[in-house]
matplotlib code that plots the C-alpha trace (Angstrom):
import matplotlib.pyplot as plt

x = [9.9, 11.2, 10.9, 8.5, 5.9, 6.3, 5.8, 2.7, 1.5, 2.1, 0.3, -2.5, -2.6, -2.2, -5.4, -7.3, -6.4, -7.2, -10.8, -10.7, -8.9, -5.5, -5.0, -6.4, -4.0, -0.9, -2.3, -2.7, 1.0, 2.2, 0.1, 1.5, 5.3, 5.0, 2.7, 3.4, 6.7, 5.8, 7.0, 5.1, 7.8, 7.7, 3.9, 4.6, 7.3, 4.8, 1.3, -0.1, 1.1, -0.5, -3.9, -3.5, -2.7, -5.7, -8.0, -6.9, -7.5, -10.8, -12.1, -14.8, -14.5, -11.1, -12.9, -14.4, -11.0, -9.3, -11.8, -10.9, -7.2, -7.8, -10.0, -7.3, -4.7, -7.2, -7.6, -3.7, -2.5, -5.5, -5.4, -8.2, -7.6, -10.1, -8.1, -5.0, -2.7, -3.6, -3.3, 0.2, 1.1, -0.4, 1.7, 5.0, 4.4, 3.7, 6.7, 9.0, 8.0, 8.4, 12.0, 13.0, 12.0, 13.7, 16.7, 16.8, 16.4, 19.4, 21.5, 20.5, 21.5]
y = [1.2, -2.3, -5.1, -7.1, -4.0, -3.6, -7.4, -7.3, -4.0, -5.6, -8.7, -6.6, -4.8, -8.2, -9.5, -6.4, -6.8, -10.7, -9.8, -9.0, -12.3, -13.3, -12.9, -9.3, -8.8, -9.7, -7.6, -4.5, -5.2, -5.4, -2.2, -0.3, -1.2, -0.8, 2.0, 4.0, 2.9, 1.9, -1.7, -3.6, -3.1, 0.5, 1.0, 2.0, 4.8, 6.1, 5.6, 8.8, 7.2, 4.1, 5.2, 7.8, 4.7, 2.8, 5.6, 5.8, 1.9, 1.9, 5.3, 5.9, 2.2, 2.8, 3.8, 0.1, -1.5, 1.1, 0.3, -3.2, -2.7, -0.3, -2.8, -5.3, -2.7, -1.7, -5.2, -5.8, -2.8, -1.3, 2.0, 4.6, 6.1, 5.8, 6.0, 4.1, 7.0, 8.2, 4.6, 4.3, 7.5, 6.9, 3.3, 5.2, 7.8, 5.2, 3.1, 6.2, 7.2, 3.8, 3.5, 6.6, 5.7, 2.3, 4.2, 6.5, 3.5, 1.8, 4.8, 5.1, 1.5]
z = [6.9, 7.6, 5.3, 7.3, 7.4, 3.5, 3.1, 5.0, 3.1, -0.4, 0.8, 1.6, -1.7, -3.5, -1.5, -2.4, -6.2, -6.1, -5.6, -9.3, -10.1, -10.0, -13.8, -13.6, -10.6, -12.8, -15.8, -13.3, -12.0, -15.5, -16.7, -13.7, -14.5, -18.3, -18.7, -15.7, -14.5, -11.0, -10.1, -7.4, -4.8, -5.6, -4.8, -1.0, -1.9, -4.7, -3.4, -5.4, -8.7, -7.9, -7.3, -10.2, -12.4, -11.1, -11.7, -15.3, -15.6, -13.7, -13.8, -11.0, -10.1, -8.4, -5.4, -4.8, -5.6, -3.4, -0.4, -0.7, -0.2, 2.4, 4.3, 4.2, 5.4, 8.3, 9.5, 9.4, 10.8, 12.8, 11.2, 11.0, 7.4, 4.9, 1.6, 0.4, 0.6, 4.1, 5.3, 3.8, 5.3, 8.8, 8.9, 7.9, 10.4, 13.1, 12.2, 12.0, 15.5, 16.8, 15.1, 16.8, 20.1, 19.5, 18.5, 21.5, 24.1, 22.4, 22.8, 26.5, 27.1]

ax = plt.figure().add_subplot(projection="3d")
ax.plot(x, y, z, "-o")
ax.set_aspect("equal")
plt.show()
C-alpha cells in the first residue's frame, strides 16, 4: 500500500476518533501504543489488534466508534465493507491488484 493511501486511511481513522474529541483521540493513541503495543502508523498493518484494543477500552460502544471510522473510509475510498477490518482488507486488495496491473504494463512498455 503506497504512502498516499496510508495517509488517507489514517486521516479517516483520526476523523472518526475526533468524534470523541481531540483529547480523547490522543488518549486512545497513547493507550494503544503503551498498553497494546500498536502505534498509530501500525494500525493499518494490525487492524485486528486495533479493533480488539478499542473493544477492551469501550466494550459494546466500540460498534459506534467503528461505524464512525468506517463511514469516513467508505466516503473516501468508495468501498462497500461494513466493518473496519474488512474495509482495510478491501482497500489493500484493490491497491495490490492495481499495483500488479500497473507493474505489468510497465514491463510491457
